[in-house]
N, CA, C and O atoms as CSV, one atom per row, in Angstrom:
chain,resi,resn,atom,element,x,y,z
A,1,UNK,N,N,115.147,85.366,102.011
A,1,UNK,CA,C,115.504,86.657,102.575
A,1,UNK,C,C,114.210,87.377,102.970
A,1,UNK,O,O,113.303,87.504,102.147
A,2,UNK,N,N,114.116,87.844,104.201
A,2,UNK,CA,C,112.903,88.555,104.638
A,2,UNK,C,C,112.664,89.821,103.822
A,2,UNK,O,O,113.605,90.474,103.372
A,3,UNK,N,N,111.391,90.153,103.640
A,3,UNK,CA,C,111.048,91.365,102.886
A,3,UNK,C,C,109.671,91.858,103.307
A,3,UNK,O,O,108.900,91.137,103.939
A,4,UNK,N,N,109.378,93.108,102.941
A,4,UNK,CA,C,108.041,93.660,103.093
A,4,UNK,C,C,107.846,94.729,102.034
A,4,UNK,O,O,108.814,95.199,101.435
A,5,UNK,N,N,106.603,95.114,101.802
A,5,UNK,CA,C,106.285,96.137,100.817
A,5,UNK,C,C,105.795,97.387,101.520
A,5,UNK,O,O,105.039,97.311,102.489
A,6,UNK,N,N,106.226,98.531,101.032
A,6,UNK,CA,C,105.732,99.819,101.512
A,6,UNK,C,C,104.756,100.310,100.457
A,6,UNK,O,O,105.136,100.499,99.301
A,7,UNK,N,N,103.504,100.519,100.839
A,7,UNK,CA,C,102.475,100.937,99.900
A,7,UNK,C,C,101.712,102.121,100.468
A,7,UNK,O,O,101.777,102.399,101.666
A,8,UNK,N,N,101.002,102.800,99.615
A,8,UNK,CA,C,100.093,103.867,100.023
A,8,UNK,C,C,98.780,103.591,99.321
A,8,UNK,O,O,98.609,103.917,98.146
A,9,UNK,N,N,97.846,102.981,100.055
A,9,UNK,CA,C,96.592,102.562,99.467
A,9,UNK,C,C,95.421,103.182,100.210
A,9,UNK,O,O,95.540,103.580,101.369
A,10,UNK,N,N,94.314,103.256,99.537
A,10,UNK,CA,C,93.078,103.747,100.125
A,10,UNK,C,C,92.028,102.658,99.962
A,10,UNK,O,O,91.867,102.105,98.874
A,11,UNK,N,N,91.318,102.352,101.030
A,11,UNK,CA,C,90.226,101.390,100.971
A,11,UNK,C,C,89.019,102.127,100.401
A,11,UNK,O,O,88.333,102.852,101.121
A,12,UNK,N,N,88.761,101.942,99.114
A,12,UNK,CA,C,87.705,102.694,98.428
A,12,UNK,C,C,86.321,102.407,99.010
A,12,UNK,O,O,85.450,103.276,98.973
A,13,UNK,N,N,86.106,101.210,99.544
A,13,UNK,CA,C,84.818,100.924,100.173
A,13,UNK,C,C,84.618,101.808,101.399
A,13,UNK,O,O,83.512,102.287,101.648
A,14,UNK,N,N,85.692,102.027,102.168
A,14,UNK,CA,C,85.608,102.914,103.333
A,14,UNK,C,C,85.372,104.357,102.894
A,14,UNK,O,O,84.640,105.095,103.554
A,15,UNK,N,N,85.989,104.762,101.781
A,15,UNK,CA,C,85.779,106.113,101.254
A,15,UNK,C,C,84.315,106.285,100.859
A,15,UNK,O,O,83.692,107.292,101.194
A,16,UNK,N,N,83.763,105.291,100.138
A,16,UNK,CA,C,82.350,105.362,99.745
A,16,UNK,C,C,81.442,105.405,100.971
A,16,UNK,O,O,80.469,106.158,100.998
A,17,UNK,N,N,81.757,104.596,101.991
A,17,UNK,CA,C,80.963,104.623,103.219
A,17,UNK,C,C,81.015,105.998,103.877
A,17,UNK,O,O,79.991,106.516,104.324
A,18,UNK,N,N,82.202,106.587,103.935
A,18,UNK,CA,C,82.350,107.910,104.551
A,18,UNK,C,C,81.587,108.971,103.752
A,18,UNK,O,O,80.953,109.850,104.336
A,19,UNK,N,N,81.645,108.892,102.431
A,19,UNK,CA,C,80.933,109.861,101.606
A,19,UNK,C,C,79.419,109.686,101.718
A,19,UNK,O,O,78.677,110.668,101.713
A,20,UNK,N,N,78.964,108.440,101.818
A,20,UNK,CA,C,77.530,108.208,102.023
A,20,UNK,C,C,77.080,108.812,103.344
A,20,UNK,O,O,76.026,109.443,103.417
A,21,UNK,N,N,77.884,108.618,104.393
A,21,UNK,CA,C,77.555,109.180,105.700
A,21,UNK,C,C,77.561,110.716,105.641
A,21,UNK,O,O,76.677,111.366,106.198
A,22,UNK,N,N,78.556,111.283,104.966
A,22,UNK,CA,C,78.624,112.747,104.838
A,22,UNK,C,C,77.435,113.276,104.043
A,22,UNK,O,O,76.896,114.333,104.371
A,23,UNK,N,N,77.022,112.561,103.012
A,23,UNK,CA,C,75.862,112.973,102.216
A,23,UNK,C,C,74.595,112.969,103.063
A,23,UNK,O,O,73.782,113.889,102.982
A,24,UNK,N,N,74.434,111.928,103.877
A,24,UNK,CA,C,73.275,111.896,104.782
A,24,UNK,C,C,73.325,113.045,105.777
A,24,UNK,O,O,72.300,113.655,106.082
A,25,UNK,N,N,74.513,113.338,106.280
A,25,UNK,CA,C,74.677,114.436,107.241
A,25,UNK,C,C,74.324,115.777,106.589
A,25,UNK,O,O,73.651,116.610,107.196
A,26,UNK,N,N,74.777,115.975,105.361
A,26,UNK,CA,C,74.479,117.222,104.645
A,26,UNK,C,C,72.976,117.373,104.442
A,26,UNK,O,O,72.435,118.467,104.600
A,27,UNK,N,N,72.301,116.283,104.095
A,27,UNK,CA,C,70.863,116.380,103.834
A,27,UNK,C,C,70.057,116.599,105.112
A,27,UNK,O,O,68.946,117.125,105.050
A,28,UNK,N,N,70.595,116.204,106.273
A,28,UNK,CA,C,69.862,116.334,107.521
A,28,UNK,C,C,70.181,117.594,108.325
A,28,UNK,O,O,69.372,118.012,109.152
A,29,UNK,N,N,71.335,118.200,108.098
A,29,UNK,CA,C,71.715,119.367,108.895
A,29,UNK,C,C,70.920,120.590,108.474
A,29,UNK,O,O,70.746,120.855,107.284
A,30,UNK,N,N,70.438,121.331,109.466
A,30,UNK,CA,C,69.610,122.502,109.162
A,30,UNK,C,C,70.398,123.591,108.451
A,30,UNK,O,O,69.836,124.303,107.619
A,31,UNK,N,N,71.690,123.744,108.757
A,31,UNK,CA,C,72.473,124.807,108.128
A,31,UNK,C,C,72.854,124.487,106.679
A,31,UNK,O,O,73.379,125.355,105.983
A,32,UNK,N,N,72.604,123.274,106.216
A,32,UNK,CA,C,72.862,122.919,104.824
A,32,UNK,C,C,71.573,122.726,104.024
A,32,UNK,O,O,71.631,122.475,102.820
A,33,UNK,N,N,70.423,122.837,104.666
A,33,UNK,CA,C,69.147,122.674,103.955
A,33,UNK,C,C,68.994,123.756,102.892
A,33,UNK,O,O,69.196,124.941,103.161
A,34,UNK,N,N,68.638,123.336,101.693
A,34,UNK,CA,C,68.403,124.289,100.603
A,34,UNK,C,C,69.657,124.884,100.001
A,34,UNK,O,O,69.569,125.846,99.239
A,35,UNK,N,N,70.830,124.340,100.321
A,35,UNK,CA,C,72.069,124.904,99.779
A,35,UNK,C,C,72.555,124.170,98.536
A,35,UNK,O,O,73.567,124.559,97.953
A,36,UNK,N,N,71.860,123.123,98.121
A,36,UNK,CA,C,72.278,122.305,96.976
A,36,UNK,C,C,73.701,121.798,97.136
A,36,UNK,O,O,74.442,121.701,96.158
A,37,UNK,N,N,74.087,121.475,98.359
A,37,UNK,CA,C,75.422,120.948,98.623
A,37,UNK,C,C,75.459,119.461,98.285
A,37,UNK,O,O,74.503,118.728,98.540
A,38,UNK,N,N,76.582,119.029,97.705
A,38,UNK,CA,C,76.722,117.618,97.353
A,38,UNK,C,C,78.184,117.206,97.374
A,38,UNK,O,O,79.088,118.041,97.347
A,39,UNK,N,N,78.392,115.904,97.423
A,39,UNK,CA,C,79.723,115.317,97.381
A,39,UNK,C,C,79.687,114.233,96.309
A,39,UNK,O,O,78.838,113.342,96.344
A,40,UNK,N,N,80.618,114.317,95.354
A,40,UNK,CA,C,80.678,113.340,94.264
A,40,UNK,C,C,82.034,112.653,94.274
A,40,UNK,O,O,83.052,113.285,94.556
A,41,UNK,N,N,82.048,111.360,93.966
A,41,UNK,CA,C,83.287,110.586,93.917
A,41,UNK,C,C,83.491,110.041,92.516
A,41,UNK,O,O,82.603,109.402,91.951
A,42,UNK,N,N,84.669,110.298,91.960
A,42,UNK,CA,C,85.101,109.650,90.720
A,42,UNK,C,C,86.459,109.032,91.042
A,42,UNK,O,O,87.090,109.436,92.018
A,43,UNK,N,N,86.911,108.100,90.279
A,43,UNK,CA,C,88.110,107.297,90.562
A,43,UNK,C,C,88.865,107.697,91.834
A,43,UNK,O,O,88.692,107.060,92.873
A,44,UNK,N,N,89.687,108.726,91.769
A,44,UNK,CA,C,90.469,109.135,92.938
A,44,UNK,C,C,90.231,110.591,93.319
A,44,UNK,O,O,91.061,111.196,93.998
A,45,UNK,N,N,89.121,111.152,92.894
A,45,UNK,CA,C,88.819,112.542,93.224
A,45,UNK,C,C,87.457,112.656,93.878
A,45,UNK,O,O,86.493,111.994,93.493
A,46,UNK,N,N,87.413,113.519,94.880
A,46,UNK,CA,C,86.159,113.845,95.547
A,46,UNK,C,C,85.869,115.299,95.214
A,46,UNK,O,O,86.713,116.168,95.432
A,47,UNK,N,N,84.676,115.571,94.684
A,47,UNK,CA,C,84.287,116.929,94.347
A,47,UNK,C,C,83.204,117.380,95.304
A,47,UNK,O,O,82.172,116.728,95.455
A,48,UNK,N,N,83.459,118.507,95.945
A,48,UNK,CA,C,82.507,119.100,96.871
A,48,UNK,C,C,81.824,120.263,96.174
A,48,UNK,O,O,82.496,121.059,95.519
A,49,UNK,N,N,80.516,120.383,96.295
A,49,UNK,CA,C,79.760,121.428,95.619
A,49,UNK,C,C,78.777,122.046,96.602
A,49,UNK,O,O,78.097,121.336,97.342
A,50,UNK,N,N,78.706,123.360,96.605
A,50,UNK,CA,C,77.751,124.060,97.467
A,50,UNK,C,C,77.422,125.405,96.841
A,50,UNK,O,O,78.139,125.882,95.961
A,51,UNK,N,N,76.331,126.016,97.299
A,51,UNK,CA,C,75.922,127.281,96.697
A,51,UNK,C,C,76.740,128.465,97.203
A,51,UNK,O,O,76.686,129.539,96.603
A,52,UNK,N,N,77.492,128.302,98.285
A,52,UNK,CA,C,78.353,129.381,98.766
A,52,UNK,C,C,79.734,128.829,99.105
A,52,UNK,O,O,79.885,127.672,99.497
A,53,UNK,N,N,80.729,129.688,98.944
A,53,UNK,CA,C,82.097,129.301,99.265
A,53,UNK,C,C,82.251,129.070,100.765
A,53,UNK,O,O,83.071,128.254,101.185
A,54,UNK,N,N,81.477,129.774,101.564
A,54,UNK,CA,C,81.566,129.650,103.015
A,54,UNK,C,C,81.315,128.217,103.487
A,54,UNK,O,O,81.930,127.766,104.453
A,55,UNK,N,N,80.423,127.508,102.817
A,55,UNK,CA,C,80.127,126.124,103.191
A,55,UNK,C,C,81.328,125.215,102.938
A,55,UNK,O,O,81.455,124.176,103.587
A,56,UNK,N,N,82.210,125.584,102.010
A,56,UNK,CA,C,83.375,124.770,101.681
A,56,UNK,C,C,84.609,125.139,102.500
A,56,UNK,O,O,85.592,124.398,102.490
A,57,UNK,N,N,84.577,126.256,103.199
A,57,UNK,CA,C,85.741,126.733,103.939
A,57,UNK,C,C,86.159,125.788,105.058
A,57,UNK,O,O,87.304,125.841,105.507
A,58,UNK,N,N,85.268,124.936,105.512
A,58,UNK,CA,C,85.603,124.014,106.601
A,58,UNK,C,C,86.633,122.989,106.157
A,58,UNK,O,O,87.277,122.361,106.997
A,59,UNK,N,N,86.800,122.809,104.866
A,59,UNK,CA,C,87.762,121.851,104.346
A,59,UNK,C,C,88.902,122.591,103.667
A,59,UNK,O,O,88.683,123.586,102.976
A,60,UNK,N,N,90.110,122.108,103.865
A,60,UNK,CA,C,91.281,122.789,103.310
A,60,UNK,C,C,92.035,121.902,102.327
A,60,UNK,O,O,93.265,121.867,102.338
A,61,UNK,N,N,91.311,121.193,101.486
A,61,UNK,CA,C,91.976,120.239,100.611
A,61,UNK,C,C,92.445,120.808,99.288
A,61,UNK,O,O,93.614,120.655,98.933
A,62,UNK,N,N,91.577,121.448,98.566
A,62,UNK,CA,C,91.964,121.937,97.246
A,62,UNK,C,C,91.539,123.381,97.082
A,62,UNK,O,O,90.938,123.974,97.978
A,63,UNK,N,N,91.857,123.938,95.930
A,63,UNK,CA,C,91.492,125.316,95.640
A,63,UNK,C,C,89.985,125.402,95.395
A,63,UNK,O,O,89.413,124.591,94.665
A,64,UNK,N,N,89.368,126.378,96.004
A,64,UNK,CA,C,87.936,126.582,95.801
A,64,UNK,C,C,87.748,127.274,94.457
A,64,UNK,O,O,88.379,128.294,94.178
A,65,UNK,N,N,86.871,126.707,93.625
A,65,UNK,CA,C,86.632,127.236,92.285
A,65,UNK,C,C,85.210,127.763,92.200
A,65,UNK,O,O,84.305,127.264,92.868
A,66,UNK,N,N,85.033,128.761,91.382
A,66,UNK,CA,C,83.680,129.264,91.159
A,66,UNK,C,C,82.961,128.327,90.204
A,66,UNK,O,O,83.549,127.824,89.248
A,67,UNK,N,N,81.679,128.099,90.475
A,67,UNK,CA,C,80.861,127.247,89.623
A,67,UNK,C,C,79.699,128.081,89.100
A,67,UNK,O,O,79.630,129.284,89.353
A,68,UNK,N,N,78.808,127.460,88.389
A,68,UNK,CA,C,77.679,128.166,87.791
A,68,UNK,C,C,76.770,128.769,88.859
A,68,UNK,O,O,76.649,128.235,89.961
A,69,UNK,N,N,76.146,129.870,88.523
A,69,UNK,CA,C,75.164,130.551,89.372
A,69,UNK,C,C,75.731,130.965,90.727
A,69,UNK,O,O,75.017,130.935,91.729
A,70,UNK,N,N,76.998,131.348,90.769
A,70,UNK,CA,C,77.596,131.835,92.006
A,70,UNK,C,C,77.919,130.757,93.017
A,70,UNK,O,O,78.265,131.073,94.156
A,71,UNK,N,N,77.819,129.511,92.641
A,71,UNK,CA,C,78.122,128.409,93.549
A,71,UNK,C,C,79.629,128.198,93.615
A,71,UNK,O,O,80.384,128.792,92.845
A,72,UNK,N,N,80.056,127.351,94.535
A,72,UNK,CA,C,81.478,127.060,94.682
A,72,UNK,C,C,81.696,125.557,94.585
A,72,UNK,O,O,80.815,124.763,94.916
A,73,UNK,N,N,82.901,125.177,94.119
A,73,UNK,CA,C,83.236,123.771,93.955
A,73,UNK,C,C,84.665,123.574,94.448
A,73,UNK,O,O,85.515,124.449,94.280
A,74,UNK,N,N,84.921,122.423,95.054
A,74,UNK,CA,C,86.259,122.108,95.535
A,74,UNK,C,C,86.557,120.649,95.224
A,74,UNK,O,O,85.724,119.779,95.476
A,75,UNK,N,N,87.724,120.377,94.686
A,75,UNK,CA,C,88.111,119.020,94.336
A,75,UNK,C,C,89.162,118.533,95.334
A,75,UNK,O,O,90.133,119.233,95.620
A,76,UNK,N,N,88.956,117.329,95.856
A,76,UNK,CA,C,89.885,116.698,96.776
A,76,UNK,C,C,90.392,115.440,96.090
A,76,UNK,O,O,89.597,114.593,95.682
A,77,UNK,N,N,91.703,115.310,95.959
A,77,UNK,CA,C,92.289,114.149,95.299
A,77,UNK,C,C,92.782,113.162,96.341
A,77,UNK,O,O,93.451,113.548,97.300
A,78,UNK,N,N,92.455,111.894,96.157
A,78,UNK,CA,C,92.918,110.844,97.051
A,78,UNK,C,C,94.309,110.408,96.621
A,78,UNK,O,O,94.540,110.125,95.445
A,79,UNK,N,N,95.235,110.353,97.571
A,79,UNK,CA,C,96.583,109.899,97.275
A,79,UNK,C,C,96.609,108.379,97.283
A,79,UNK,O,O,96.477,107.748,98.332
A,80,UNK,N,N,96.778,107.802,96.106
A,80,UNK,CA,C,96.824,106.352,95.972
A,80,UNK,C,C,98.141,105.999,95.296
A,80,UNK,O,O,98.455,106.525,94.228
A,81,UNK,N,N,98.904,105.121,95.907
A,81,UNK,CA,C,100.197,104.736,95.360
A,81,UNK,C,C,101.284,105.702,95.778
A,81,UNK,O,O,101.013,106.804,96.255
A,82,UNK,N,N,102.507,105.273,95.592
A,82,UNK,CA,C,103.667,106.098,95.924
A,82,UNK,C,C,104.250,106.616,94.617
A,82,UNK,O,O,104.604,105.831,93.736
A,83,UNK,N,N,104.351,107.939,94.490
A,83,UNK,CA,C,104.905,108.530,93.275
A,83,UNK,C,C,106.397,108.229,93.183
A,83,UNK,O,O,107.031,107.874,94.177
A,84,UNK,N,N,106.953,108.375,91.978
A,84,UNK,CA,C,108.386,108.126,91.780
A,84,UNK,C,C,109.224,109.031,92.670
A,84,UNK,O,O,110.233,108.603,93.230
A,85,UNK,N,N,108.803,110.279,92.797
A,85,UNK,CA,C,109.547,111.241,93.626
A,85,UNK,C,C,109.552,110.805,95.096
A,85,UNK,O,O,110.593,110.835,95.752
A,86,UNK,N,N,108.394,110.405,95.605
A,86,UNK,CA,C,108.300,109.947,96.998
A,86,UNK,C,C,109.071,108.639,97.183
A,86,UNK,O,O,109.702,108.431,98.220
A,87,UNK,N,N,109.023,107.764,96.188
A,87,UNK,CA,C,109.752,106.498,96.273
A,87,UNK,C,C,111.257,106.757,96.384
A,87,UNK,O,O,111.948,106.098,97.161
A,88,UNK,N,N,111.760,107.717,95.605
A,88,UNK,CA,C,113.187,108.070,95.695
A,88,UNK,C,C,113.507,108.641,97.071
A,88,UNK,O,O,114.556,108.345,97.644
A,89,UNK,N,N,112.594,109.465,97.603
A,89,UNK,CA,C,112.794,110.051,98.929
A,89,UNK,C,C,112.830,108.958,100.001
A,89,UNK,O,O,113.673,108.995,100.896
A,90,UNK,N,N,111.927,107.997,99.912
A,90,UNK,CA,C,111.888,106.901,100.885
A,90,UNK,C,C,113.131,106.015,100.736
A,90,UNK,O,O,113.714,105.592,101.735
A,91,UNK,N,N,113.540,105.733,99.484
A,91,UNK,CA,C,114.770,104.965,99.239
A,91,UNK,C,C,115.965,105.640,99.900
A,91,UNK,O,O,116.755,104.998,100.591
A,92,UNK,N,N,116.083,106.929,99.678
A,92,UNK,CA,C,117.192,107.697,100.238
A,92,UNK,C,C,117.159,107.644,101.769
A,92,UNK,O,O,118.200,107.513,102.412
A,93,UNK,N,N,115.971,107.745,102.342
A,93,UNK,CA,C,115.818,107.697,103.795
A,93,UNK,C,C,116.250,106.334,104.336
A,93,UNK,O,O,116.936,106.258,105.356
A,94,UNK,N,N,115.848,105.261,103.655
A,94,UNK,CA,C,116.204,103.909,104.103
A,94,UNK,C,C,117.717,103.722,104.058
A,94,UNK,O,O,118.299,103.157,104.984
A,95,UNK,N,N,118.354,104.191,102.992
A,95,UNK,CA,C,119.816,104.070,102.881
A,95,UNK,C,C,120.515,104.901,103.946
A,95,UNK,O,O,121.531,104.477,104.497
A,96,UNK,N,N,119.978,106.085,104.241
A,96,UNK,CA,C,120.586,106.968,105.237
A,96,UNK,C,C,120.364,106.462,106.661
A,96,UNK,O,O,121.089,106.848,107.578
A,97,UNK,N,N,119.365,105.601,106.849
A,97,UNK,CA,C,119.083,105.109,108.198
A,97,UNK,C,C,120.195,104.199,108.716
A,97,UNK,O,O,120.314,103.991,109.923
A,98,UNK,N,N,121.005,103.661,107.815
A,98,UNK,CA,C,122.163,102.880,108.210
A,98,UNK,C,C,121.873,101.455,108.625
A,98,UNK,O,O,122.738,100.797,109.204
A,99,UNK,N,N,120.681,100.960,108.347
A,99,UNK,CA,C,120.367,99.568,108.668
A,99,UNK,C,C,121.203,98.659,107.770
A,99,UNK,O,O,121.116,98.736,106.544
A,100,UNK,N,N,121.996,97.816,108.374
A,100,UNK,CA,C,122.926,96.973,107.623
A,100,UNK,C,C,122.171,95.888,106.855
A,100,UNK,O,O,121.325,95.191,107.416
A,101,UNK,N,N,122.485,95.756,105.581
A,101,UNK,CA,C,121.909,94.700,104.769
A,101,UNK,C,C,120.490,94.964,104.285
A,101,UNK,O,O,119.874,94.079,103.690
A,102,UNK,N,N,119.952,96.168,104.526
A,102,UNK,CA,C,118.590,96.499,104.099
A,102,UNK,C,C,118.660,97.238,102.766
A,102,UNK,O,O,119.371,98.234,102.630
A,103,UNK,N,N,117.914,96.737,101.791
A,103,UNK,CA,C,117.868,97.355,100.469
A,103,UNK,C,C,116.423,97.595,100.088
A,103,UNK,O,O,115.520,96.920,100.582
A,104,UNK,N,N,116.205,98.563,99.203
A,104,UNK,CA,C,114.846,98.819,98.728
A,104,UNK,C,C,114.872,99.078,97.240
A,104,UNK,O,O,115.852,99.581,96.691
A,105,UNK,N,N,113.772,98.722,96.600
A,105,UNK,CA,C,113.652,98.972,95.164
A,105,UNK,C,C,112.201,99.290,94.840
A,105,UNK,O,O,111.279,98.793,95.486
A,106,UNK,N,N,112.020,100.123,93.834
A,106,UNK,CA,C,110.689,100.543,93.413
A,106,UNK,C,C,110.082,99.459,92.538
A,106,UNK,O,O,110.729,98.937,91.629
A,107,UNK,N,N,108.818,99.126,92.830
A,107,UNK,CA,C,108.069,98.176,92.006
A,107,UNK,C,C,106.710,98.796,91.717
A,107,UNK,O,O,105.759,98.620,92.479
A,108,UNK,N,N,106.629,99.515,90.624
A,108,UNK,CA,C,105.385,100.187,90.261
A,108,UNK,C,C,105.096,101.329,91.212
A,108,UNK,O,O,105.890,102.264,91.324
A,109,UNK,N,N,103.961,101.262,91.903
A,109,UNK,CA,C,103.597,102.329,92.825
A,109,UNK,C,C,103.838,101.923,94.282
A,109,UNK,O,O,103.200,102.444,95.196
A,110,UNK,N,N,104.773,100.979,94.482
A,110,UNK,CA,C,105.124,100.563,95.835
A,110,UNK,C,C,106.628,100.317,95.911
A,110,UNK,O,O,107.320,100.341,94.893
A,111,UNK,N,N,107.123,100.082,97.112
A,111,UNK,CA,C,108.539,99.832,97.361
A,111,UNK,C,C,108.686,98.450,97.972
A,111,UNK,O,O,107.921,98.093,98.869
A,112,UNK,N,N,109.642,97.672,97.514
A,112,UNK,CA,C,109.954,96.383,98.131
A,112,UNK,C,C,111.229,96.585,98.940
A,112,UNK,O,O,112.248,97.023,98.407
A,113,UNK,N,N,111.166,96.265,100.220
A,113,UNK,CA,C,112.312,96.392,101.117
A,113,UNK,C,C,112.733,94.992,101.533
A,113,UNK,O,O,111.922,94.207,102.023
A,114,UNK,N,N,114.009,94.688,101.334
A,114,UNK,CA,C,114.529,93.374,101.707
A,114,UNK,C,C,115.697,93.556,102.666
A,114,UNK,O,O,116.363,94.592,102.672
A,115,UNK,N,N,115.931,92.535,103.472
A,115,UNK,CA,C,117.042,92.579,104.415
A,115,UNK,C,C,117.417,91.188,104.850
A,115,UNK,O,O,116.668,90.234,104.639
A,116,UNK,N,N,118.584,91.075,105.461
A,116,UNK,CA,C,119.061,89.765,105.895
A,116,UNK,C,C,118.407,89.333,107.195
A,116,UNK,O,O,118.216,88.141,107.434
A,117,UNK,N,N,118.063,90.306,108.037
A,117,UNK,CA,C,117.501,89.969,109.339
A,117,UNK,C,C,116.142,90.622,109.523
A,117,UNK,O,O,115.914,91.761,109.116
A,118,UNK,N,N,115.256,89.875,110.141
A,118,UNK,CA,C,113.905,90.365,110.441
A,118,UNK,C,C,113.952,91.612,111.335
A,118,UNK,O,O,113.175,92.547,111.144
A,119,UNK,N,N,114.859,91.617,112.300
A,119,UNK,CA,C,114.984,92.749,113.228
A,119,UNK,C,C,115.351,94.043,112.495
A,119,UNK,O,O,114.865,95.120,112.839
A,120,UNK,N,N,116.218,93.923,111.475
A,120,UNK,CA,C,116.598,95.103,110.687
A,120,UNK,C,C,115.390,95.656,109.937
A,120,UNK,O,O,115.225,96.872,109.841
A,121,UNK,N,N,114.543,94.768,109.404
A,121,UNK,CA,C,113.339,95.210,108.692
A,121,UNK,C,C,112.348,95.854,109.651
A,121,UNK,O,O,111.713,96.851,109.307
A,122,UNK,N,N,112.210,95.295,110.846
A,122,UNK,CA,C,111.307,95.891,111.833
A,122,UNK,C,C,111.809,97.265,112.270
A,122,UNK,O,O,111.013,98.180,112.484
A,123,UNK,N,N,113.123,97.411,112.402
A,123,UNK,CA,C,113.695,98.725,112.740
A,123,UNK,C,C,113.457,99.720,111.608
A,123,UNK,O,O,113.217,100.901,111.857
A,124,UNK,N,N,113.522,99.246,110.372
A,124,UNK,CA,C,113.258,100.110,109.211
A,124,UNK,C,C,111.798,100.552,109.197
A,124,UNK,O,O,111.507,101.716,108.920
A,125,UNK,N,N,110.883,99.639,109.492
A,125,UNK,CA,C,109.466,99.993,109.560
A,125,UNK,C,C,109.245,101.048,110.638
A,125,UNK,O,O,108.519,102.017,110.418
A,126,UNK,N,N,109.865,100.867,111.794
A,126,UNK,CA,C,109.720,101.834,112.886
A,126,UNK,C,C,110.243,103.207,112.471
A,126,UNK,O,O,109.622,104.227,112.768
A,127,UNK,N,N,111.384,103.231,111.785
A,127,UNK,CA,C,111.958,104.493,111.335
A,127,UNK,C,C,111.060,105.172,110.301
A,127,UNK,O,O,110.890,106.391,110.332
A,128,UNK,N,N,110.484,104.388,109.385
A,128,UNK,CA,C,109.587,104.944,108.371
A,128,UNK,C,C,108.315,105.502,109.010
A,128,UNK,O,O,107.790,106.521,108.562
A,129,UNK,N,N,107.815,104.832,110.062
A,129,UNK,CA,C,106.617,105.316,110.755
A,129,UNK,C,C,106.866,106.641,111.460
A,129,UNK,O,O,105.973,107.486,111.533
A,130,UNK,N,N,108.082,106.826,111.980
A,130,UNK,CA,C,108.418,108.058,112.705
A,130,UNK,C,C,108.603,109.250,111.774
A,130,UNK,O,O,108.350,110.386,112.175
A,131,UNK,N,N,109.033,109.016,110.562
A,131,UNK,CA,C,109.305,110.101,109.611
A,131,UNK,C,C,108.034,110.465,108.845
A,131,UNK,O,O,107.241,109.590,108.495
A,132,UNK,N,N,107.846,111.749,108.590
A,132,UNK,CA,C,106.668,112.210,107.853
A,132,UNK,C,C,107.027,112.415,106.383
A,132,UNK,O,O,107.811,113.303,106.048
A,133,UNK,N,N,106.453,111.593,105.512
A,133,UNK,CA,C,106.697,111.688,104.072
A,133,UNK,C,C,105.557,112.386,103.332
A,133,UNK,O,O,105.574,112.437,102.102
A,134,UNK,N,N,104.582,112.915,104.036
A,134,UNK,CA,C,103.415,113.594,103.461
A,134,UNK,C,C,102.513,112.663,102.655
A,134,UNK,O,O,101.659,113.139,101.907
A,135,UNK,N,N,102.680,111.369,102.789
A,135,UNK,CA,C,101.759,110.384,102.212
A,135,UNK,C,C,101.530,109.306,103.263
A,135,UNK,O,O,102.447,108.963,104.009
A,136,UNK,N,N,100.328,108.774,103.327
A,136,UNK,CA,C,100.092,107.691,104.284
A,136,UNK,C,C,100.775,106.413,103.798
A,136,UNK,O,O,100.617,106.014,102.644
A,137,UNK,N,N,101.529,105.782,104.686
A,137,UNK,CA,C,102.236,104.555,104.315
A,137,UNK,C,C,101.667,103.368,105.084
A,137,UNK,O,O,101.340,103.476,106.266
A,138,UNK,N,N,101.555,102.251,104.404
A,138,UNK,CA,C,101.198,100.996,105.034
A,138,UNK,C,C,102.296,99.995,104.711
A,138,UNK,O,O,103.001,100.130,103.712
A,139,UNK,N,N,102.432,98.996,105.561
A,139,UNK,CA,C,103.487,97.990,105.402
A,139,UNK,C,C,102.805,96.633,105.256
A,139,UNK,O,O,102.159,96.146,106.184
A,140,UNK,N,N,102.956,96.037,104.087
A,140,UNK,CA,C,102.235,94.807,103.781
A,140,UNK,C,C,103.201,93.719,103.335
A,140,UNK,O,O,104.383,93.971,103.099
A,141,UNK,N,N,102.680,92.521,103.226
A,141,UNK,CA,C,103.391,91.404,102.614
A,141,UNK,C,C,104.698,91.076,103.326
A,141,UNK,O,O,105.686,90.744,102.670
A,142,UNK,N,N,104.725,91.163,104.659
A,142,UNK,CA,C,105.942,90.848,105.412
A,142,UNK,C,C,106.207,89.348,105.334
A,142,UNK,O,O,105.351,88.539,105.692
A,143,UNK,N,N,107.385,88.988,104.870
A,143,UNK,CA,C,107.726,87.558,104.699
A,143,UNK,C,C,109.062,87.271,105.357
A,143,UNK,O,O,109.984,88.086,105.329
A,144,UNK,N,N,109.141,86.093,105.947
A,144,UNK,CA,C,110.420,85.636,106.528
A,144,UNK,C,C,111.163,84.766,105.569
A,144,UNK,O,O,112.254,84.292,105.884
């Protein structure tokens, strides 16, 4: 029976590359010189630090927090995996789409979608791509 997995993953190597590039940009830009601005990465969180809140206003990810010596800090969390709530929402959407013979089930932080026909699964992928679930979705492990 054909199947595919719906996942929400982040390529951490690409994240590290982007943060390295942003760090180089911060160190070279004249408007950030002497501001003690930095970007730190831990498991799934990015912490932005600068001496003024104004430097962090360009990003709208998390709540800006006050840090020591009047500095500002902002934490950005990377969405990795599909939460149970989102998985239920996606399951409900797949069932409501009316694709005949298509079923889905939660497997950890991903969804396994199975169907009798490849065309039905491709139509389901197209429908999932059109709908906004507020999480980035990728479709992997497609099998006939």
